[in-house]
N, C-alpha and C positions, 0 to 999 in steps of 0.2 A: 965539952967545948963545941962539938958538932951540933948538939941540940940547941945551944945558945945561938950559934951562927944561923941555924935554920929558923929559929924563932925571930931573930932580928931581921932576917931576909923576908919572912912572911909579913912582919909588921911594916917593913919598908914598902913592900908591894901593896899592902892594904892602904897605906898612906898615899902612895902614888895614885892608885885607882880612885880613892876618895877625892883627891885633888882634880884629877881629870874629869871625874863625874861632876864635880862642882862647877868646873869651868864650862862643861857642855850644857848643863841644865840650868844653872843659876846666874852665871857671870854675864854681864851685859855692859861692856864699855861703850862710850858714845860713838866711837868710830864704826862699830859693827851693828848699829841699830837700824831697824827697818824704815825705809822711806815710805812716804804717804802713798806713793803710786806703785809700790811693789806688790803685785798680785801673787798670791801663793801658787806654787807649782801644782800640777795634777790636772787630770782631765775634767774634774768637776768645776775647777776654776777657769780652765782654758776656754770653755764654751761661754762663760759669763764675763770674760775679761773686758770686752769692749763696753758692755753695759756698766760694769763696775767703774771703769776708767771715766766714763761719761759722768757718773754720779760723783766721783772724786773731783773732777774738774769743776763741777757745779758747786761743790762745797768750798773748794779752794778759791773760787771767784767771789765768795761772799765776804763782806767786811767783818772783822772781828776785833775783839779787845784781848790783848794778852794779859793774863793774870798769873801772879806767882804768890804762893803762900808757903810757910815753913811746915814741914811734917812734924809729927810728935817727936822724932829723933833728930830734927834739925835739917833734914834733907830738903832742898828747894824743889817744890812741886809746881808744875806749870800747866795751865789750861788755856783754852781759847773760848771766849764768851761771844755767842752769836745772838744779838738782840733782834727780836721780831717786833714786839710791841710791849709797851708798859703794862704791868699788871698781869701778864700772861703766866701760866704755869712754867716751871723750869724743869728741864730734864738734864740730869747729870750723867754723862756718858763715860763708861769705863771700858777700854778696849782689851783685847786679848793678849795672850803670851807671845812675846816678841812681835807684837803687832804695832799698829799705828792708829791714832784716834780718827784721822780722816778716812783711812782705808776701811777700818773695821766698822765704822758707823756711816759710811757713804750712803747706805740705804736708810738706816735708822734716823740719820739726821734729816734727810729729805722728808721722811714721814713725820718727824717731830714738828718741822715747820708747817707741813700740810695740816697738822692737827692744832696749830696755833701755839706752839711752845717755844719759849726761849731755850737756848742750849748752852751748857757748859761742857765742852769736849776736853776731857782730861788726858794729859800724857801721864801714864802710870810711872811710878818710880822706876828708874833704870830703863826707861823708854823715852823716845822723842827728845824733848829738851828739858825734861825733868832731871833732877839730880839722882845720885845713887848709882851703884853698879851691880846690885844684887836683886834678882827677881825672887820673890818668896812665895809665889803661887797663891797669894791672897792673905798670907799670915800677917805681913805688915801692911799690905795694900788695903785691907779692910779698915785699918785705922786711918789711912790716907783718905778713904772714902768718907769716913766719919768727919774728918777735918773739912773736906769740901762741902759736906752738908751743913756743917756749922757755919762755914764762911757764907754760904748761900742764904742761910736764915738771917744772919746779921746784915747782909747787904740788901736783901730783897724784902725782909720783914715778915711778920707773922701771918700776913694775908696771902702770901704766895705759895701755892701748892708745889711741892718738890717730888719728882719721880726719879728714882735711881734706876739706871739702865746699864746693862753690861752684856758683853759678848764673850763667850768662852771663858778664859781666866777672869775677865772683867765681870762676867755673869756670876761666877763663883765668888768673886770679891764682894759684889753688892749683896749677895745672899749671906755671906759671912758677916758683913757689916750690919745686917738686919737685927742681930742680937745685941748690938752695942747701943749705947745711949745716943739716940738721934733726935733732932728737932721734931716737935710734934707735927710740923708741916710736911714731913715725909709721908705722902699719902699712898705710895705704892712702889713696887719693885718689878721691873721687866727684865727677866733673865733669859737670854738667848744662848742655848748650847752650853749650859753650865756643867761642871763636873761636881761630884759629891764631896771629895776630899783630895788634897794634894797628893797623898800617897796612892790613892786609888787610880788617878789618871797617870801618874808616873809608872805604877806597876803595869798598867795596860800598855803604855808605850814601850816599856822594856821587854815585856813578854810577847806581846802580839805584833808590835810594829818592828822592833829590833830583833826579835827572836833570841833573846838572851835570858839567862836565869835570874828572874826578879828576886827570888828568895835570897840569892847570894849578893846581888848588887844593891838592893834597897837599903840594907843596914849600912853599907859603905857610903851610899848617897846621903843617908840621914846623918852619918858622922861628918861628911864633908860640909853639909849645910850648917851644922853646929860649929865646926872648927873654923871654917873659912868665911861663912856667911853670918855667923852669930845668930842663927834663928833655928827654931824647932819646927821641922817639917810637919809635926803633928800638933802644932800650936793653934790651928784653926780648922774648922770643918763646916762646910755649907750644910751638910746633912744634919749636924747637931744644931746649927743656928736656926734653921727654919722650924725646928721643933720648939723654939723658945720665943718666936716673934708673933705678934698679931698683925703686923703690917701686911696688907694684901699683896699677893705675889702672882705674877703671870709668868709661867714657864713656857718657853718656846723651844722646839728642837726639831731638826731635820731627821727624818727617819732613815736617810742614807748617809748619816754622819759617820765618817770613817776615822775620825780622830777622837771625839768624845762620844761614846755610845749613847744612843737615845735612851737606853734603859736607865742612865744616870738621872735624867730628868724625871723618869717615872718613879725612881727611888725617892727623889726629893719631894715629888708631889705627895707620895704616900706618907712622908715624914712631916709635912706641913701641919702646924698646930692651928694656924689662922686661915682666913679666906685665901683661896688659891684656885688657879685654873691652869690646866696643861693643854697646850696646842701642839700637836706634832704634824709635820709637813711631809707627805710622801714624796720621795725622789729628791729631797733637798739635802745637800751636803753640809759640811760644818760651817755654821754661820751664814748659810745661803737661803734660809727660809723666805726672807723678804724678797730676795732677787727672784726666787722661783715662783712665788705666789704673792705679789704685793697687795692685791685686793683683799685676800683672806687675812693676811698679816695685819693690814690696816684695820679691818673689821674687828679682829681680836683685841687690838690695842684700844680702839675706840670704846668697845663694850666694857673692857676692863676699867678704863678711866671713868666711864659713866657710873659703873657700879661702886 
């Protein structure tokens, strides 16, 4: 009887830890979502705060069209379309984990307009005004990206080049989507600060940022994802996807990224099967390469688009 009580107690504890881990990592109700002007904490962002807020205000002042489409699983997805000129290339922008489209692409959006592109700024599922309450680190989001690419192809036609762009989780998302069936008009992918795989970045956060035993917690987190989120944390991999696509890829990463290690982009570059380019930015933190060196960033994107 004692062993039975102990076993049930351990099972109950594992269940509770899995639930708490799920809520912390994956659950995203509307009332707790990031505002467009919420600059991340930390010294790297503090010194860039005013510059970022200026770019955010500039993007918010632009007229846009609200668009909604259904996801593959019925979730309502929302994006803002910014029209610059008829016939221009289109950039589809996917923001990061617990981020916001306007904040995470305040610099990327300004650059896209400077380079003559129309922009579709997406609220990822469980973010902004899109539906859903579960963040899946790219597992489901890659299919949403595919849906947005198909929407863009049908709306803008076969003559409009499409570029998929992402930051952080959004960068991993567009890389994961690269191995899916996409319209032939998708000409390139710009991935800024991507991680290789969901479990790889979660393991890094648990062990190096939270200083907790990843070996013990990851199985419980994986169990929580399956039980409460109905998804497999190992269901998609950017590292595996880039080895299967011929779509040209531009990888960008700050060398002083303290959230997603720069080495993850180096791993991705080494795994690419098709045309690719890696640009690392000395002194740049997570997602801050454009803010730190906009001219070099612009040059890299321009050259990538020409090629």
